[in-house]
C-alpha positions in Angstrom: -2.1 -36.7 -83.7 1.0 -39.0 -84.0 0.8 -39.6 -80.4 -2.6 -40.1 -79.8 -2.4 -43.0 -83.0 0.4 -44.6 -81.0 -1.3 -44.8 -77.6 -4.0 -45.9 -79.9 -2.8 -49.2 -81.7 -0.4 -50.0 -78.3 -3.8 -50.3 -76.2 -5.7 -51.6 -79.0 -2.7 -54.8 -79.1 -2.7 -54.9 -75.5 -6.4 -55.6 -75.5 -5.7 -58.2 -78.0 -3.1 -60.0 -75.7 -5.5 -60.0 -72.8 -7.7 -61.7 -75.2 -5.3 -64.7 -76.0 -4.9 -64.7 -72.2 -8.1 -65.7 -71.9 -9.7 -67.4 -74.5 -8.7 -71.1 -73.5 -10.8 -70.5 -70.2 -13.8 -68.4 -71.9 -13.9 -70.3 -74.9 -14.6 -66.9 -76.4 -12.5 -67.2 -80.2 -10.2 -64.3 -79.8 -11.3 -63.3 -83.2 -14.7 -62.4 -82.2 -13.5 -60.0 -79.7 -10.8 -58.7 -82.2 -13.5 -58.0 -85.1 -15.7 -56.2 -82.1 -12.6 -53.9 -81.3 -11.7 -52.9 -84.3 -15.4 -52.3 -85.5 -15.6 -50.0 -82.2 -12.8 -48.0 -83.0 -14.4 -47.5 -86.4 -17.4 -46.5 -84.8 -15.2 -44.0 -82.5 -12.9 -42.5 -85.3 -16.2 -41.6 -87.0 -17.8 -40.1 -84.0 -14.4 -38.0 -83.3 -14.1 -37.0 -86.9 -11.1 -38.4 -87.4 -9.3 -38.6 -90.3 -7.5 -41.7 -91.4 -6.0 -42.7 -94.7 -7.6 -45.4 -96.6 -6.0 -48.4 -94.5 -7.9 -51.3 -97.2 -4.6 -51.7 -98.9 -2.8 -53.2 -96.0 -5.2 -55.7 -95.1 -3.8 -58.3 -98.0 -0.4 -57.4 -96.7 -1.0 -58.3 -93.1 -3.4 -61.3 -94.5 -0.6 -62.7 -96.6 2.2 -62.5 -94.0 0.1 -63.8 -91.3 -0.8 -66.9 -93.2 2.5 -67.5 -94.0 3.5 -67.1 -90.0 0.8 -69.4 -88.9 1.1 -72.3 -91.3 5.3 -72.3 -90.6 4.5 -72.2 -86.5 1.6 -74.9 -87.4 4.1 -76.9 -89.0 7.0 -77.0 -87.2 4.7 -78.4 -84.5 4.2 -81.5 -86.1 6.4 -84.4 -85.6 6.2 -86.9 -88.5 6.9 -90.7 -87.5 5.3 -93.9 -88.1 3.2 -93.7 -85.6 1.2 -90.5 -86.9 0.9 -92.3 -90.6 -2.7 -93.0 -89.5 -3.4 -88.9 -88.4 -1.6 -87.9 -91.1 -3.8 -90.0 -93.8 -7.2 -88.8 -91.8 -6.2 -85.4 -91.7 -5.1 -85.0 -95.5 -8.8 -86.3 -96.5 -10.5 -84.0 -94.3 -8.7 -81.2 -95.5 -9.1 -82.5 -98.9 -12.9 -83.3 -99.2 -14.6 -80.4 -98.0 -12.1 -77.9 -100.4 -13.4 -80.2 -103.3 -17.0 -81.2 -102.3 -18.1 -78.4 -100.5 -17.0 -75.8 -103.2 -18.8 -77.7 -105.9 -22.0 -77.8 -103.9 -22.1 -74.0 -103.2 -20.9 -73.0 -106.5 -23.7 -75.6 -107.8 -26.4 -73.5 -105.3 -24.8 -70.3 -106.6 -25.2 -71.3 -110.1 -28.6 -72.1 -110.1 -29.5 -69.0 -108.4 -28.2 -66.4 -110.9 -26.9 -65.8 -114.1 -23.5 -66.5 -113.8 -20.7 -69.0 -115.2 -20.6 -72.2 -113.0 -16.3 -71.3 -113.4 -17.1 -67.7 -111.3 -19.2 -69.5 -108.9 -17.0 -72.0 -108.3 -14.0 -69.2 -107.9 -16.1 -67.3 -105.3 -17.5 -70.6 -103.6 -14.0 -71.9 -103.0 -12.9 -69.3 -100.5 -16.0 -70.1 -98.1 -15.3 -74.2 -98.6 -11.5 -73.3 -96.3 -11.2 -74.0 -92.7 -8.8 -71.1 -91.4 -5.9 -72.2 -89.6 -5.4 -68.6 -88.4 -8.6 -69.0 -85.9 -8.7 -73.2 -85.6 -5.2 -73.9 -84.3 -5.3 -71.3 -81.8 -8.8 -72.5 -80.4 -7.4 -76.0 -80.2 -4.9 -75.3 -77.6 -7.1 -77.1 -74.6 -8.1 -79.9 -76.8 -6.5 -83.3 -76.5 -2.7 -83.9 -77.8 -4.5 -85.8 -81.0 -7.3 -83.7 -81.4 -4.9 -80.8 -81.8 -2.7 -82.2 -83.9 -5.4 -83.0 -86.2 -6.7 -79.6 -86.0 -3.1 -78.2 -87.3 -2.8 -80.8 -89.7 -6.4 -80.4 -91.0 -6.2 -76.5 -91.0 -3.4 -75.9 -92.5 -3.7 -78.7 -95.4 -6.9 -76.9 -95.7 -5.4 -73.7 -96.5 -3.0 -75.4 -98.7 -5.7 -76.9 -100.8 -7.9 -74.0 -100.9 -5.5 -71.9 -102.3 -4.1 -74.6 -105.0 -7.5 -75.1 -105.7 -8.1 -71.6 -106.1 -5.5 -70.4 -108.4 -6.1 -73.5 -110.7 -9.6 -72.7 -111.6 -9.1 -68.7 -111.4 -5.8 -68.7 -113.1 -7.4 -71.1 -116.2 -9.6 -70.2 -118.7 -10.4 -73.5 -119.8 -10.3 -76.9 -117.3 -8.4 -79.2 -119.7 -5.6 -81.9 -119.5 -3.1 -79.3 -120.6 -4.4 -77.3 -117.5 -4.0 -80.5 -115.4 -0.3 -80.9 -117.0 0.7 -77.6 -116.4 -0.3 -78.0 -112.7 1.7 -80.8 -112.0 4.4 -78.7 -113.7 3.8 -75.9 -111.0 3.9 -78.9 -108.2 6.9 -80.5 -109.5 8.5 -77.0 -109.5 7.8 -75.9 -106.1 9.0 -79.5 -104.8 12.6 -78.8 -106.2 12.5 -74.4 -104.8 11.2 -76.3 -101.5 14.2 -78.8 -101.2 16.7 -76.2 -102.6 15.9 -73.3 -100.3 15.1 -75.9 -97.4 18.4 -77.3 -97.4 19.7 -73.1 -97.8 17.6 -72.0 -95.2 18.7 -74.6 -92.4 22.2 -74.2 -93.5 22.0 -70.4 -92.8 20.6 -70.9 -89.3 22.4 -73.0 -87.8 25.7 -71.1 -89.4 25.1 -67.2 -88.8 26.7 -66.4 -85.8 25.2 -62.6 -85.9 23.0 -61.6 -83.4 20.4 -60.9 -85.6 19.5 -64.4 -87.1 15.9 -65.1 -87.2 14.6 -61.8 -88.6 16.4 -62.6 -91.7 15.5 -66.3 -92.1 11.7 -65.4 -91.9 12.3 -62.5 -94.6 13.6 -64.5 -96.7 11.1 -67.2 -96.3 8.7 -64.7 -97.2 10.3 -63.6 -100.0 10.4 -67.0 -101.4 6.9 -67.6 -101.3 6.1 -63.8 -102.5 8.4 -64.6 -105.4 6.8 -68.0 -106.3 3.7 -66.6 -105.7 4.2 -64.4 -108.8 5.3 -67.3 -110.9 1.7 -68.8 -109.6 3.5 -71.7 -108.0 1.3 -73.0 -105.4 4.3 -71.4 -102.9 2.3 -72.2 -99.3 3.2 -75.8 -99.6 7.1 -74.6 -99.8 6.2 -73.2 -96.0 4.7 -76.3 -95.3 7.6 -78.0 -96.2 10.2 -75.9 -94.4 8.4 -76.0 -91.2 8.3 -79.9 -91.4 11.7 -80.1 -92.4 13.2 -78.0 -89.5 10.6 -79.3 -86.7 11.6 -82.9 -87.6 15.5 -82.5 -88.3 16.0 -84.8 -85.0 14.3 -87.7 -86.5 16.5 -87.8 -89.8 19.8 -88.8 -88.5 19.5 -91.9 -91.3 20.1 -89.5 -93.9 24.2 -88.8 -94.1 24.0 -85.3 -95.8 21.6 -84.3 -92.8 24.5 -84.7 -90.5 26.2 -81.8 -92.5 23.9 -79.3 -91.2 24.7 -80.3 -87.4 21.4 -81.4 -86.4 21.7 -80.6 -82.5 22.8 -77.4 -82.8 20.0 -76.6 -86.0 17.2 -78.0 -83.3 18.2 -75.5 -80.7 17.7 -72.7 -83.2 14.5 -74.3 -84.2 13.4 -73.9 -80.7 14.6 -70.5 -80.6 12.6 -69.7 -84.0 9.4 -71.3 -82.9 9.2 -68.7 -79.7 9.8 -65.9 -82.2 7.2 -66.9 -84.7 5.0 -67.2 -82.1 5.5 -63.6 -80.9 4.9 -62.8 -84.5 2.2 -64.7 -85.5 0.0 -63.1 -82.6 1.2 -59.6 -84.0 0.4 -60.0 -87.2 -2.6 -61.9 -86.6 -3.8 -59.4 -84.1 -3.4 -56.7 -86.5 -4.9 -58.3 -89.4 -8.6 -58.8 -87.6 -8.6 -55.3 -85.5 -7.8 -53.8 -88.9 -10.6 -56.2 -91.0 -12.8 -55.0 -87.8 -11.7 -51.3 -88.6 -12.8 -51.6 -92.6 -16.5 -53.4 -91.4 -19.4 -51.5 -92.0 -22.8 -51.4 -90.2 -24.2 -52.3 -93.7 -22.1 -55.4 -93.8 -23.4 -56.8 -90.6 -27.3 -55.8 -90.7 -27.6 -56.5 -94.4 -30.5 -59.0 -94.3 -30.2 -60.2 -97.8 -27.0 -62.1 -97.4 -27.7 -62.9 -93.5 -30.0 -65.5 -95.0 -27.6 -66.6 -97.5 -24.6 -66.8 -94.8 -27.2 -68.6 -92.8 -27.9 -71.4 -95.5 -24.1 -71.6 -96.2 -22.5 -72.0 -92.3 -25.5 -74.4 -92.2 -24.4 -76.3 -95.3 -20.9 -76.0 -94.2 -21.2 -78.0 -90.6 -24.0 -80.6 -92.0 -21.2 -81.7 -94.7 -18.1 -81.6 -91.8 -20.5 -83.6 -89.6 -21.4 -86.1 -92.7 -17.5 -86.0 -93.6 -16.8 -86.8 -90.1 -19.1 -89.9 -89.7 -18.4 -91.3 -92.9 -14.2 -91.0 -92.5 -15.1 -92.7 -88.7 -13.5 -89.8 -86.6 -14.7 -89.0 -83.1 -17.3 -86.2 -84.5 -17.2 -84.3 -81.3 -15.8 -81.0 -80.8 -14.1 -81.6 -84.2 -17.3 -81.1 -86.1 -17.6 -77.3 -84.6 -14.0 -76.5 -85.1 -14.8 -75.4 -88.9 -14.0 -71.5 -89.0 -13.9 -69.2 -91.7 -11.4 -66.4 -91.2 -8.0 -65.2 -92.4 -7.6 -67.3 -95.8 -11.3 -66.4 -96.4 -10.8 -62.8 -96.8 -7.3 -63.2 -98.6 -9.4 -65.3 -101.3 -12.0 -63.0 -101.3 -9.8 -60.3 -101.8 -7.8 -62.4 -104.7 -11.1 -62.6 -107.1 -10.6 -60.6 -110.1 -13.0 -58.0 -111.0 -14.2 -60.0 -114.2 -15.0 -63.0 -111.9 -16.8 -61.4 -109.0 -20.4 -62.5 -108.6 -23.3 -60.4 -106.7 -24.0 -62.8 -104.4 -20.8 -63.3 -102.7 -20.0 -59.8 -101.2 -18.2 -58.4 -98.3 -21.3 -58.6 -96.4 -21.8 -62.3 -97.0 -18.4 -62.9 -96.5 -18.1 -61.0 -92.9 -21.1 -63.0 -91.6 -20.1 -66.4 -92.7 -16.6 -65.6 -90.6 -18.6 -64.3 -87.8 -20.8 -67.1 -87.3 -18.7 -70.0 -88.1 -16.7 -68.1 -85.1 -20.0 -68.1 -82.9 -21.0 -72.0 -84.0 -17.3 -72.8 -83.0 -17.6 -70.9 -79.5 -20.9 -72.8 -78.8 -19.4 -75.9 -79.3 -16.0 -75.6 -77.2 -18.4 -74.5 -74.5 -20.6 -77.3 -74.4 -17.5 -79.6 -74.8 -15.7 -78.0 -72.0 -19.0 -78.5 -69.9 -19.7 -82.6 -70.9 -16.2 -83.0 -69.6 -16.6 -81.5 -66.6 -19.1 -83.3 -66.3 
């Protein structure tokens, strides 16, 4: 039995690697194929009457670790200098507006479609308004440099804004001046924690001489994130600030205290860390989506009632995105198609407390929205490739 499980897991992960290799050519997002393979594995295990333990508790674990690694890997790739100020500003607003605006629109629709409180509707709507960096960033590999940087900035910031907004609404019984003051205090605390932790981790990265050095750094990052989350701090902000600091250490020579970290040595270590993160991110992301596909039920995919809602929500998502890009004078194609929902949507959905759950937003709806947005992105990228070739 153990041998069979090991062979199955290895085969699934090698299949995931094959999907990752071919996705740049086929333009089929690997998430669709991973979900499909996971779903088929579930049907096969049921048909063969293979009994497995409850794996649903593993989904949030792999999802959280995957989110940390994805945002860290993406922020390490971003270069901050004056020529990028315009890009950063556009990405900031392009990430913030949908999280706020689309969440409020969806919450209003849900509010007038049932007997739920507006606050509960908003808590359930926010996960559907967040762009998933775990799908968007890998799918942007073949775009132009500027488009790819925009997608990395936008999707990473969307994850951060989505988590911040979700926690703010979900954890405050009443939204008033005091709740905003408390939220401001949390931002200040996480900025201080981020500064101290970033300097400490950078120092360790440059000083550790042991042949095992990157794994402890990554573990410490995950630990700091998790402990910060226990205190309801916006800990994803720490991940992005840490990555931006390490990724731009060469441009900080004007700060005298930076020289104590030996930027030249640290930069070489960061390059190696980036390579290891790429490997780890692929592994965790693949396991997450394979597991998510394995846990999907046939009823989730074929629920026609939720499918109507999912189609309407997906239509609203891309209408809002088109209007937003036009209003902000962005290039519309192919960016309008890159608004997938995925890992972060599932994580936030699983984080909704039982007393805030509403019947309209269930597992079927979330699964269908994730799949439909991935299909729209796939079709858009395929059309974009054909247009460029012509």
